[in-house]
TINUDREN-214006 format. One line per field, with one value per residue (C-alpha): z, x, y negated; residue number from 1; residue in one letter. Coordinates in Angstrom, 3 decimals, decimal comma, padded with zeros to 6 digits, m for minus. Last residue first. Example, Ala and Ser with C-alpha at 12.3 -4.5 7.8 and 13.67 -1.06 7.14 Angstrom:
// TINUDREN-214006
z: (007,140_007,800)
x: (013,670_012,300)
y: (001,060_004,500)
resi: (2_1)
resn: (S_A)
This chain:
// TINUDREN-214006
z: (025,645_021,805_020,723_022,612_020,561_021,818_020,604_019,414_022,061_021,075_019,574_016,463_016,171_014,561_011,082_009,371_007,500_009,887_009,855_006,597_004,678_007,917_007,854_004,447_004,441_007,052_004,883_001,140_003,502_003,967_000,229_m000,587_001,795_000,696_m002,732_m001,398_000,486_m003,027_m005,086_m002,895_m004,209_m007,829_m008,873_m012,448_m009,928_m008,599_m011,944_m012,141_m009,958_m010,291_m014,350_m013,490_m010,787_m013,224_m015,001_m012,243_m009,870_m011,795_m011,941_m007,525_m007,146_m010,301_m007,038_m005,095_m008,227_m007,765_m004,032_m004,470_m007,905_m005,390_m001,719_m003,437_m000,373_002,458_002,064_001,025_003,731_005,456_002,851_001,750_004,757_006,047_003,357_002,545_006,000_006,343_003,469_003,861_007,474_005,122_002,617_005,330_006,769_003,357_002,348_005,901_005,417_002,146_003,338_005,390_003,243_001,033_003,864_004,514_000,911_000,769_003,949_001,771_m001,497_000,524_m001,861_m000,375_m002,168_000,821_002,224_m000,392_000,227_003,551_003,199_001,674_003,479_006,473_005,434_004,019_007,597_009,309_007,450_008,339_011,707_011,439_009,038_011,498_013,173_010,451_010,827_014,685_013,790_011,629_013,754_013,832_012,161_015,234_015,140_011,049_011,916_013,617_009,724_007,872_010,234_008,343_004,744_004,238_005,810_003,511_000,320_000,609_001,360_m001,714_m003,562_m002,077_m002,849_m006,311_m006,364_m004,352_m007,726_m009,361_m006,269_m005,027_m006,102_m007,923_m007,633_m010,557_m011,332_m007,073_m008,256_m011,008_m009,121_m006,397_m008,085_m011,080_m009,102_m005,356_m006,309_m008,087_m005,665_m002,423_m004,480_m003,610_m001,387_m004,353_m005,569_m002,328_m001,968_m005,432_m004,126_m000,258_m003,049_m005,422_m001,943_000,367_m003,507_m003,864_m007,518_m009,216_m005,903_m006,633_m004,568_m006,400_m007,032_m005,593_m007,207_m009,684_m006,883_m004,790_m005,279_m004,149_m006,399_m006,778_m002,822_m002,147_m004,736_m003,188_000,351_m000,712_001,419_000,130_m002,349_m001,322_m002,580_m004,798_m007,706_m007,441_m006,674_m010,935_m011,397_m009,870_m011,622_m014,898_m013,964_m013,237_m016,419_m018,159_m015,564_m015,817_m019,904_m020,047_m018,070_m020,855_m023,728_m022,571_m021,452_m024,876_m025,775_m024,569_m021,893_m019,722_m016,463_m017,110_m015,648_m012,756_m012,324_m013,460_m010,533_m008,298_m009,135_m009,305_m005,521_m004,202_m005,686_m004,059_m000,585_m001,477_m001,559_000,728_003,554_001,658_002,144_005,648_006,443_004,674_006,696_009,627_008,196_007,697_010,810_010,895_008,351_006,689_003,950_002,891_002,552_001,444_m001,481_m001,975_m001,628_m004,647_m006,591_m006,655_m007,719_m010,421_m012,140_m012,116_m014,021_m015,976_m017,955_m018,106_m019,723_m022,087_m022,797_m023,019_m025,828_m027,720_m027,649_m028,932_m031,662_m032,569_m032,858_m034,178_m033,145_m032,206_m030,947_m027,201_m026,439_m026,633_m024,192_m021,672_m022,968_m022,884_m019,079_m017,934_m019,075_m017,503_m014,599_m015,217_m015,410_m012,721_m010,365_m012,160_m011,318_m007,556_m007,280_m008,252_m010,669_m010,402_m007,456_m008,259_m012,406_m011,047_m009,114_m012,115_m014,142_m011,836_m011,101_m015,171_m016,395_m015,581_m018,204_m020,654_m019,422_m018,852_m021,790_m023,634_m021,481_m021,419_m025,563_m025,497_m023,807_m025,664_m028,946_m028,049_m026,720_m029,877_m030,541_m031,336_m029,434_m028,387_m027,394_m026,206_m026,086_m023,567_m021,913_m021,635_m019,842_m017,733_m013,605_m014,636_m015,856_m013,341_m010,503_m011,979_m012,046_m007,956_m007,666_m009,187_m006,703_m003,191_m003,970_m004,759_m002,253_000,342_m001,114)
x: (022,825_023,624_020,151_018,542_020,154_022,763_022,714_026,403_027,383_028,157_024,636_024,596_023,696_019,448_018,620_017,987_015,246_012,866_015,655_016,411_013,830_013,764_017,652_017,454_014,560_016,787_020,021_017,077_016,442_019,811_020,877_017,664_018,694_022,626_020,793_018,550_021,403_023,622_020,533_020,221_024,047_022,325_019,851_021,829_025,079_022,230_021,144_024,867_024,837_022,326_023,266_026,945_025,623_023,691_026,160_028,657_025,729_024,947_027,947_027,841_024,244_025,370_027,777_024,276_023,417_027,191_026,926_023,865_024,841_028,232_026,548_023,964_024,268_024,439_021,701_022,342_021,208_024,105_026,796_025,009_024,640_028,848_030,036_027,762_027,430_031,338_031,322_029,303_031,135_034,088_031,700_030,140_033,421_035,118_031,289_032,441_036,062_034,878_031,706_035,033_037,200_034,358_033,140_037,243_037,434_034,177_035,951_038,586_037,044_034,536_031,051_029,099_028,350_030,321_027,077_025,774_028,384_028,490_024,600_025,103_027,732_025,406_022,924_025,557_026,569_023,258_022,585_025,634_025,040_021,598_023,214_025,858_022,312_022,597_026,287_026,396_023,246_025,708_028,512_031,432_030,533_031,862_035,155_035,496_036,319_039,754_040,186_038,623_041,216_044,225_044,245_040,448_041,572_044,454_042,594_040,576_042,840_044,076_041,208_040,844_044,119_043,042_040,016_042,189_043,967_041,172_041,577_038,113_037,894_034,176_033,059_032,538_035,572_034,779_031,725_032,987_035,354_033,625_030,032_032,716_035,595_034,650_030,558_030,663_032,171_030,046_026,950_027,150_024,555_022,045_022,313_022,740_019,225_018,184_020,644_018,319_014,799_016,405_017,042_013,741_012,108_014,126_012,933_016,336_018,539_017,887_017,714_018,728_015,693_017,005_015,787_018,568_021,571_020,097_023,044_025,265_027,597_025,512_025,304_028,688_029,467_026,869_028,378_032,342_035,061_037,951_040,259_043,963_045,347_048,952_047,481_046,413_049,888_050,485_046,738_047,801_051,237_049,330_046,971_049,662_051,295_048,118_048,430_052,092_051,513_049,144_051,809_054,270_052,187_051,274_054,910_056,134_053,263_054,837_054,788_057,769_056,024_053,346_055,792_055,535_051,924_051,560_053,807_051,624_048,637_049,559_051,221_048,076_045,553_047,711_046,968_043,453_043,148_045,200_043,301_039,839_041,585_042,663_038,951_036,566_038,929_038,013_034,153_035,065_036,070_033,081_034,279_037,394_037,971_034,228_034,269_037,537_036,849_033,241_034,660_037,361_034,765_032,747_035,915_037,017_033,274_033,774_037,252_036,104_033,398_035,347_038,240_035,303_034,032_037,688_038,087_034,889_035,135_039,003_037,638_035,304_037,063_040,343_043,069_044,893_047,640_047,936_044,136_045,115_047,428_044,909_041,826_044,505_045,535_041,867_041,279_044,044_042,500_038,772_040,211_042,510_039,765_037,545_040,351_040,303_036,319_036,145_033,134_029,470_028,702_031,563_030,439_026,674_028,919_030,872_027,944_026,195_028,929_029,951_027,014_027,485_030,604_028,378_026,989_030,585_032,351_029,146_029,869_033,468_033,641_031,050_032,984_035,900_034,623_032,543_036,138_037,906_040,095_043,749_044,296_047,807_046,532_042,825_042,290_046,117_044,442_041,566_043,003_045,568_044,623_042,328_045,380_048,483_045,586_044,311_047,992_048,292_045,063_045,711_049,032_047,359_044,338_046,530_048,747_045,787_044,205)
y: (043,096_042,048_043,341_040,789_037,659_035,971_032,247_030,658_028,276_024,325_024,470_023,411_019,298_019,186_019,359_016,105_015,991_014,012_010,907_011,222_008,487_006,486_005,656_005,074_002,370_000,406_000,596_m000,547_m003,424_m004,517_m004,475_m006,048_m008,947_m008,817_m009,822_m012,040_m014,150_m013,865_m015,398_m018,269_m019,224_m019,727_m017,546_m016,469_m015,280_m013,026_m011,759_m010,968_m008,768_m006,890_m006,617_m005,852_m002,978_m001,022_000,918_001,366_001,906_004,726_006,820_005,857_007,044_010,441_011,535_012,063_014,775_016,383_017,226_018,649_020,889_021,976_021,806_024,651_027,473_025,233_023,018_018,986_016,788_017,242_017,121_013,792_012,566_012,565_011,503_008,134_006,796_007,584_004,943_002,714_002,256_001,730_m000,445_m003,333_m003,607_m004,328_m006,213_m008,389_m009,290_m010,206_m012,915_m014,184_m015,005_m016,104_m018,813_m019,267_m020,722_m022,510_m024,605_m025,387_m026,171_m028,613_m028,303_m026,205_m023,267_m020,534_m020,927_m018,474_m016,208_m016,425_m014,706_m012,139_m010,923_m011,686_m009,256_m006,622_m006,637_m006,604_m003,636_m001,663_m002,051_m001,031_002,345_003,373_005,149_008,209_008,006_009,068_011,495_012,925_013,336_011,627_008,782_005,521_008,230_007,017_003,055_003,826_005,868_003,386_000,754_m000,193_001,566_m000,422_m003,354_m003,793_m002,762_m005,123_m007,784_m007,109_m008,028_m011,179_m012,111_m010,701_m013,519_m016,114_m017,254_m018,677_m021,344_m022,546_m026,400_m025,908_m022,285_m020,856_m018,876_m017,694_m016,823_m014,639_m012,825_m012,083_m010,465_m008,907_m006,175_m006,961_m006,866_m004,472_m001,827_m003,329_m002,445_001,750_000,326_000,008_003,861_005,335_004,403_006,530_009,073_009,151_009,601_012,180_013,981_013,911_014,875_018,119_019,252_018,073_018,896_022,938_025,403_029,089_031,416_035,270_038,040_037,868_037,108_040,719_042,362_038,616_036,667_033,889_033,939_034,720_031,124_028,921_029,963_028,713_029,539_027,013_028,835_027,822_025,187_025,260_025,190_021,841_020,120_021,567_019,883_016,630_016,370_016,258_014,193_011,851_012,450_011,453_007,819_007,192_007,464_004,754_002,903_003,442_003,002_m000,490_m001,151_m000,668_m003,030_m005,356_m008,107_m007,174_m008,753_m006,215_m003,737_m005,149_m005,690_m002,047_m001,016_m002,935_m001,867_001,480_001,513_m000,331_002,266_004,848_002,960_002,969_006,583_007,612_005,705_006,895_010,604_009,662_008,162_011,336_013,718_011,901_012,573_015,656_017,103_019,886_021,413_020,549_022,940_023,525_019,225_018,711_020,560_019,430_015,023_016,800_018,076_015,038_012,592_015,363_015,292_011,711_011,279_014,441_012,741_009,319_011,162_012,153_009,022_007,386_009,933_009,449_005,619_005,505_008,075_005,402_002,981_004,121_003,032_006,817_008,415_006,702_007,089_011,385_011,082_009,544_012,663_015,252_014,208_014,289_016,764_018,996_017,651_018,736_022,425_022,115_021,396_024,185_026,259_025,018_025,410_028,913_029,332_029,465_026,392_024,426_024,306_023,190_020,393_019,281_019,086_016,946_014,309_014,262_013,165_010,034_010,243_009,253_005,589_005,032_005,342_004,006_001,229_000,411_000,835_m001,918_m003,929_m003,875_m003,771_m006,812_m008,092_m007,115_m004,838_m005,213_m001,365_m002,068_m005,714_m005,617_m002,150_m002,366_m005,721_m003,391_m000,965_m002,780_m002,162_000,857_002,544_001,792_001,962_005,644_007,109_005,734_006,904_010,585_010,716_009,735_012,068_015,376_014,549_014,139_017,863)
resi: (401_400_399_398_397_396_395_394_393_392_391_390_389_388_387_386_385_384_383_382_381_380_379_378_377_376_375_374_373_372_371_370_369_368_367_366_365_364_363_362_361_360_359_358_357_356_355_354_353_352_351_350_349_348_347_346_345_344_343_342_341_340_339_338_337_336_335_334_333_332_331_330_329_328_327_326_325_324_323_322_321_320_319_318_317_316_315_314_313_312_311_310_309_308_307_306_305_304_303_302_301_300_299_298_297_296_295_294_293_292_291_290_289_288_287_286_285_284_283_282_281_280_279_278_277_276_275_274_273_272_271_270_269_268_267_266_265_264_263_262_261_260_259_258_257_256_255_254_253_252_251_250_249_248_247_246_245_244_243_242_241_240_239_238_237_236_235_234_233_232_231_230_229_228_227_226_225_224_223_222_221_220_219_218_217_216_215_214_213_212_211_210_209_208_207_206_205_204_203_202_201_200_199_198_197_196_195_194_193_192_191_190_189_188_187_186_185_184_183_182_181_180_179_178_177_176_175_174_173_172_171_170_169_168_167_166_165_164_163_162_161_160_159_158_157_156_155_154_153_152_151_150_149_148_147_146_145_144_143_142_141_140_139_138_137_136_135_134_133_132_131_130_129_128_127_126_125_124_123_122_121_120_119_118_117_116_115_114_113_112_111_110_109_108_107_106_105_104_103_102_101_100_99_98_97_96_95_94_93_92_91_90_89_88_87_86_85_84_83_82_81_80_79_78_77_76_75_74_73_72_71_70_69_68_67_66_65_64_63_62_61_60_59_58_57_56_55_54_53_52_51_50_49_48_47_46_45_44_43_42_41_40_39_38_37_36_35_34_33_32_31_30_29_28_27_26_25_24_23_22_21_20_19_18_17_16_15_14_13_12_11_10_9_8_7_6_5_4_3_2_1)
resn: (X_X_X_X_X_X_X_X_X_X_X_X_X_X_X_X_X_X_X_X_X_X_X_X_X_X_X_X_X_X_X_X_X_X_X_X_X_X_X_X_X_X_X_X_X_X_X_X_X_X_X_X_X_X_X_X_X_X_X_X_X_X_X_X_X_X_X_X_X_X_X_X_X_X_X_X_X_X_X_X_X_X_X_X_X_X_X_X_X_X_X_X_X_X_X_X_X_X_X_X_X_X_X_X_X_X_X_X_X_X_X_X_X_X_X_X_X_X_X_X_X_X_X_X_X_X_X_X_X_X_X_X_X_X_X_X_X_X_X_X_X_X_X_X_X_X_X_X_X_X_X_X_X_X_X_X_X_X_X_X_X_X_X_X_X_X_X_X_X_X_X_X_X_X_X_X_X_X_X_X_X_X_X_X_X_X_X_X_X_X_X_X_X_X_X_X_X_X_X_X_X_X_X_X_X_X_X_X_X_X_X_X_X_X_X_X_X_X_X_X_X_X_X_X_X_X_X_X_X_X_X_X_X_X_X_X_X_X_X_X_X_X_X_X_X_X_X_X_X_X_X_X_X_X_X_X_X_X_X_X_X_X_X_X_X_X_X_X_X_X_X_X_X_X_X_X_X_X_X_X_X_X_X_X_X_X_X_X_X_X_X_X_X_X_X_X_X_X_X_X_X_X_X_X_X_X_X_X_X_X_X_X_X_X_X_X_X_X_X_X_X_X_X_X_X_X_X_X_X_X_X_X_X_X_X_X_X_X_X_X_X_X_X_X_X_X_X_X_X_X_X_X_X_X_X_X_X_X_X_X_X_X_X_X_X_X_X_X_X_X_X_X_X_X_X_X_X_X_X_X_X_X_X_X_X_X_X_X_X_X_X_X_X_X_X_X_X_X_X_X_X)
């Protein structure tokens, strides 16, 4: 599954970095059309996370994953066949739906297989994912030096082929044990009402706080580049360099940092330093508006580093708490709803970051403080819900004597 993650992200790196250019220069869409296409497909893709989770609680996880990867491949190949705007939107939406669902189910597979080592697996998985993004991005950059429509088409073809390879690799993976599928096929299943996250107020509130904490993604993709573009004297080339710094730090430190969240309670405690990192990251963004290009460049680098550390800690915390708060017999359904947080952030995040930009330098302090306070709310919210750690020795009942 780590090889699946690596190949998947290499393909995504080939396409994500050139998708806007492809639709502009190959499909000949206007800027407004490209923006609308991205917004509509992203909004429809939100349904992929809960849909995928629900399917995983009813069917074999590997089979669902293979079907989703093939769906993504078909959607990508379909984009090559037309320049019709309506069809491009439809195919992009199908691809986004499969992407969000596959992302959640890959996480669910790891949760079921890794067991108590899921935090370390998550760290290794993120390392593989970031390495894949970097390799795909570098390959795309090299291909774009040709500057031809054929190069764009080959990058999209590479993305589609990566999904086919991923599906073939998933065929070799064993099906992990699933409490939810055992419950669904038990004799008393018709008389047992499965638990649903849609009636779990605590979990829904937790997902709401997660939507705010995932804003670090929008910070790197939209907020930081726009701020650099509007900060006098700061070279525009700093933006891609800071993105490279982000990937390099994740590859180097995600696994070592994971040990600080090795248990559920340890992950909850990480929310305290996480809040400090978000607050300091926002403050340094504010201080970067000094008018001194060198000082601004240094402060922006510090801010990017702080937000990267926050990203790594939050990845560990989010992975562990989203699983720990979910009942064993409905993990797929619960993790599917948790996936809505990141999907919703992709739609709401740009609005939040744009609002911070319009407020000027103090907007970044306000944004960082808001995320920091949300960490505190989440810390208190999950405290009473988390289960006590399991005993190291199994309990003995009277009958066993």
